[in-house]
NUFI-932995 format. One line per field, with one value per residue: residue in one letter; x, y negated, z of N, C-alpha, C in turn. Coordinates in Angstrom, 3 decimals, padded with zeros to 6 digits. Last residue first. Layout:
! NUFI-932995
resn: (A | ...) .
n.px: (X | ...) .
n.py: (Y | ...) .
n.pz: (Z | ...) .
ca.px: (X | ...) .
ca.py: (Y | ...) .
ca.pz: (Z | ...) .
c.px: (X | ...) .
c.py: (Y | ...) .
c.pz: (Z | ...) .
END
This chain:
! NUFI-932995
resn: (V | Y | S | I | G | K | D | Q | V | F | K | E | A | Y | S | G | A | K | C | H | I | T | L | N | H | C | N | N | F | A | Y | R | H | I | F | T | V | S | E | P | I | T | I | S | T | L | G | Y | C | N | A | F | A | G | A | S | I | S | V | V | G | K | P | I | T | I | S | V | I | E | S | A | E | Q | E | N | I | G | H | H | A | P | P | K | M) .
n.px: (-002.450 | -001.821 | -001.113 | -002.507 | -004.944 | -006.065 | -008.285 | -006.976 | -005.497 | -007.292 | -008.647 | -006.481 | -006.162 | -008.551 | -009.631 | -011.054 | -008.206 | -005.238 | -001.973 | 000.725 | 001.201 | 004.079 | 005.572 | 007.156 | 007.399 | 007.594 | 006.643 | 004.970 | 003.979 | 002.878 | 000.660 | -001.534 | -001.547 | -003.259 | -004.766 | -005.061 | -003.368 | -004.213 | -003.580 | -000.705 | 001.162 | 004.023 | 005.114 | 007.521 | 009.444 | 011.884 | 013.483 | 013.066 | 011.892 | 010.540 | 008.813 | 007.806 | 006.582 | 005.328 | 003.240 | 002.916 | 000.592 | -001.009 | -000.511 | 000.878 | -000.343 | 002.387 | 004.709 | 005.543 | 007.629 | 008.812 | 011.704 | 013.743 | 016.060 | 018.027 | 017.370 | 017.900 | 020.399 | 020.736 | 019.524 | 019.920 | 018.535 | 017.085 | 014.318 | 014.580 | 015.513 | 015.968 | 014.920 | 017.092 | 017.494) .
n.py: (-022.896 | -025.339 | -027.215 | -027.077 | -027.662 | -025.228 | -024.596 | -023.891 | -021.624 | -019.925 | -019.141 | -018.023 | -015.500 | -014.288 | -015.196 | -017.150 | -016.802 | -015.601 | -017.818 | -019.510 | -022.550 | -024.487 | -026.750 | -028.398 | -028.261 | -026.135 | -026.413 | -022.915 | -021.141 | -019.682 | -020.641 | -018.912 | -016.396 | -014.542 | -011.580 | -010.254 | -009.480 | -008.617 | -010.352 | -011.780 | -014.704 | -016.286 | -019.651 | -022.424 | -023.628 | -023.930 | -025.509 | -024.786 | -022.655 | -022.914 | -020.092 | -017.923 | -016.526 | -017.998 | -015.418 | -013.124 | -012.001 | -008.740 | -006.738 | -005.933 | -004.616 | -006.438 | -008.353 | -012.063 | -013.670 | -016.909 | -019.191 | -020.257 | -020.003 | -021.730 | -021.545 | -019.374 | -019.790 | -021.668 | -020.219 | -016.558 | -013.474 | -012.181 | -013.692 | -017.205 | -019.421 | -020.925 | -023.933 | -026.518 | -029.385) .
n.pz: (-007.871 | -005.456 | -002.509 | 000.607 | 002.286 | 003.757 | 002.153 | 000.068 | 000.989 | 001.521 | -000.826 | -002.384 | -000.919 | -001.173 | -004.434 | -006.335 | -008.638 | -007.719 | -007.176 | -006.078 | -004.602 | -004.287 | -002.121 | -000.622 | 001.694 | 004.243 | 007.044 | 007.181 | 006.344 | 008.162 | 010.368 | 009.754 | 008.207 | 005.916 | 004.839 | 002.572 | -000.360 | -002.952 | -004.951 | -004.084 | -005.020 | -005.417 | -004.920 | -005.277 | -003.918 | -001.038 | 000.234 | 002.842 | 004.323 | 007.202 | 006.961 | 005.754 | 008.101 | 010.200 | 010.764 | 007.733 | 006.049 | 004.632 | 002.530 | -000.264 | -002.760 | -004.885 | -003.205 | -003.867 | -005.507 | -004.960 | -005.285 | -003.652 | -000.996 | 000.320 | 002.850 | 003.462 | 003.648 | 006.072 | 008.038 | 007.529 | 007.837 | 009.889 | 010.348 | 009.552 | 010.717 | 014.335 | 015.198 | 015.330 | 017.543) .
ca.px: (-002.886 | -002.282 | -001.057 | -001.480 | -004.446 | -004.623 | -008.424 | -007.756 | -004.475 | -006.572 | -009.438 | -007.439 | -004.894 | -007.868 | -008.902 | -011.809 | -009.278 | -006.252 | -002.966 | -000.077 | 001.081 | 002.553 | 005.126 | 006.766 | 006.481 | 007.481 | 008.034 | 005.765 | 004.783 | 003.423 | 002.321 | -001.736 | -001.139 | -002.095 | -004.717 | -006.039 | -003.132 | -003.993 | -005.128 | -001.589 | 000.317 | 002.760 | 005.102 | 006.493 | 008.361 | 010.632 | 013.856 | 012.632 | 012.594 | 011.788 | 008.983 | 008.550 | 007.061 | 006.686 | 003.208 | 002.977 | 001.579 | -000.722 | -002.272 | 000.789 | -000.072 | 001.207 | 004.553 | 004.782 | 006.464 | 008.907 | 010.543 | 013.232 | 014.858 | 018.395 | 016.683 | 016.247 | 020.157 | 021.079 | 018.722 | 020.256 | 018.982 | 018.252 | 015.167 | 014.101 | 014.538 | 016.629 | 015.047 | 016.276 | 018.141) .
ca.py: (-022.429 | -023.667 | -026.987 | -026.697 | -028.540 | -026.098 | -024.921 | -024.994 | -023.107 | -020.164 | -019.775 | -019.222 | -016.742 | -014.779 | -014.339 | -016.083 | -017.443 | -015.813 | -016.831 | -018.923 | -021.309 | -024.263 | -025.278 | -028.908 | -029.258 | -025.873 | -027.106 | -024.165 | -021.688 | -018.728 | -021.074 | -020.869 | -016.888 | -015.453 | -012.506 | -010.322 | -009.943 | -007.554 | -010.392 | -010.932 | -013.945 | -015.822 | -018.380 | -021.207 | -024.286 | -022.625 | -025.605 | -025.961 | -022.330 | -023.394 | -021.264 | -018.496 | -015.874 | -018.271 | -016.593 | -013.553 | -012.776 | -009.855 | -007.124 | -006.606 | -003.972 | -005.977 | -007.442 | -010.985 | -013.094 | -015.528 | -018.737 | -021.119 | -019.812 | -021.643 | -023.240 | -019.614 | -019.184 | -021.976 | -021.366 | -017.854 | -014.712 | -011.135 | -012.681 | -015.665 | -019.568 | -019.741 | -022.696 | -026.118 | -028.088) .
ca.pz: (-009.373 | -005.971 | -004.202 | -000.539 | 001.299 | 004.400 | 003.410 | -000.289 | 000.746 | 002.619 | 000.454 | -002.783 | -000.863 | 000.044 | -003.460 | -005.552 | -008.061 | -008.107 | -006.886 | -007.245 | -004.541 | -005.391 | -002.549 | -002.156 | 001.311 | 003.006 | 006.511 | 007.951 | 005.283 | 007.491 | 010.331 | 009.592 | 009.102 | 005.965 | 005.947 | 003.277 | 000.837 | -001.778 | -004.225 | -004.703 | -003.684 | -006.158 | -004.414 | -005.904 | -004.578 | -001.900 | -001.287 | 002.432 | 003.335 | 006.984 | 007.838 | 004.914 | 007.346 | 009.970 | 011.274 | 009.195 | 005.556 | 005.348 | 003.390 | 000.843 | -001.931 | -004.729 | -003.752 | -002.881 | -005.533 | -004.360 | -005.885 | -004.668 | -001.712 | -001.114 | 002.091 | 003.759 | 003.479 | 004.769 | 007.574 | 008.437 | 006.904 | 008.848 | 011.024 | 009.360 | 009.792 | 013.043 | 015.030 | 014.507 | 016.784) .
c.px: (-003.215 | -002.584 | -001.142 | -001.935 | -003.218 | -004.344 | -007.364 | -008.027 | -005.636 | -005.689 | -008.288 | -007.959 | -005.769 | -006.950 | -008.955 | -011.143 | -010.399 | -007.681 | -004.323 | -001.101 | 000.114 | 002.408 | 003.886 | 006.298 | 006.154 | 006.757 | 008.578 | 006.966 | 005.131 | 004.161 | 003.021 | -000.350 | -001.097 | -002.187 | -003.484 | -005.958 | -004.739 | -003.866 | -005.093 | -003.023 | -000.843 | 002.591 | 003.864 | 006.644 | 007.668 | 009.356 | 012.397 | 012.809 | 012.359 | 012.431 | 010.255 | 008.674 | 008.014 | 007.605 | 005.173 | 002.953 | 001.824 | 000.811 | -002.334 | -000.411 | 000.148 | 000.991 | 003.092 | 004.262 | 006.160 | 007.786 | 010.516 | 011.679 | 014.051 | 017.314 | 017.176 | 015.907 | 018.697 | 020.702 | 019.078 | 019.449 | 018.977 | 018.749 | 016.060 | 015.038 | 013.608 | 015.190 | 015.406 | 016.214 | 017.006) .
c.py: (-021.308 | -023.958 | -025.590 | -026.583 | -028.406 | -027.275 | -025.813 | -025.426 | -024.021 | -021.437 | -020.478 | -020.087 | -018.087 | -016.001 | -014.926 | -015.187 | -016.668 | -016.283 | -016.883 | -017.678 | -020.640 | -022.951 | -025.023 | -027.684 | -029.567 | -027.199 | -026.626 | -025.081 | -023.390 | -019.875 | -020.117 | -021.269 | -018.633 | -016.277 | -013.331 | -011.572 | -010.812 | -007.930 | -009.419 | -010.887 | -012.915 | -015.231 | -017.763 | -020.016 | -023.555 | -023.674 | -024.383 | -025.969 | -023.978 | -023.066 | -021.882 | -020.070 | -016.378 | -017.473 | -016.765 | -014.596 | -013.452 | -010.675 | -008.700 | -006.919 | -004.634 | -004.824 | -006.872 | -010.051 | -011.972 | -015.025 | -017.362 | -020.580 | -020.429 | -021.040 | -022.950 | -020.800 | -019.213 | -020.935 | -021.926 | -018.705 | -015.875 | -011.995 | -012.098 | -014.749 | -018.196 | -019.630 | -022.062 | -025.004 | -027.358) .
c.pz: (-009.966 | -007.541 | -004.485 | -001.667 | 000.504 | 003.344 | 004.414 | 001.500 | 000.265 | 002.134 | 001.411 | -001.506 | -001.139 | 000.208 | -002.052 | -004.181 | -007.264 | -007.594 | -007.593 | -007.011 | -005.772 | -005.262 | -003.269 | -003.130 | 000.317 | 002.223 | 004.895 | 007.004 | 006.088 | 006.484 | 009.130 | 009.457 | 008.866 | 007.203 | 005.973 | 004.554 | 001.309 | -000.603 | -002.853 | -004.304 | -004.443 | -005.188 | -005.149 | -005.282 | -005.378 | -002.585 | -001.965 | 000.407 | 002.493 | 005.503 | 007.251 | 005.783 | 006.136 | 008.986 | 010.917 | 009.803 | 007.238 | 005.417 | 003.843 | 001.397 | -000.402 | -003.570 | -003.812 | -003.745 | -004.687 | -005.065 | -005.280 | -004.994 | -002.523 | -002.012 | 000.704 | 002.851 | 002.775 | 003.513 | 006.195 | 007.668 | 007.658 | 008.146 | 009.831 | 010.288 | 009.545 | 011.965 | 013.996 | 014.776 | 016.392) .
END
């Protein structure tokens, strides 16, 4: 049995999310924030994000992260081996 994907939406709804843009001003992405969003293929992370939990994107196997060169997000994806542009 899989745990719920997110508070407030069910696993079916989470699996239908394809693309997300994190708003400017957000500073962190918590554990499980996008876990089990199986259909998520693209997420844009602003430079304001200075922390991403290592389990924020569990089970997002086809994910490409869009981020600025030199940002915390770029370092995170490089360390985790996540595709980025």
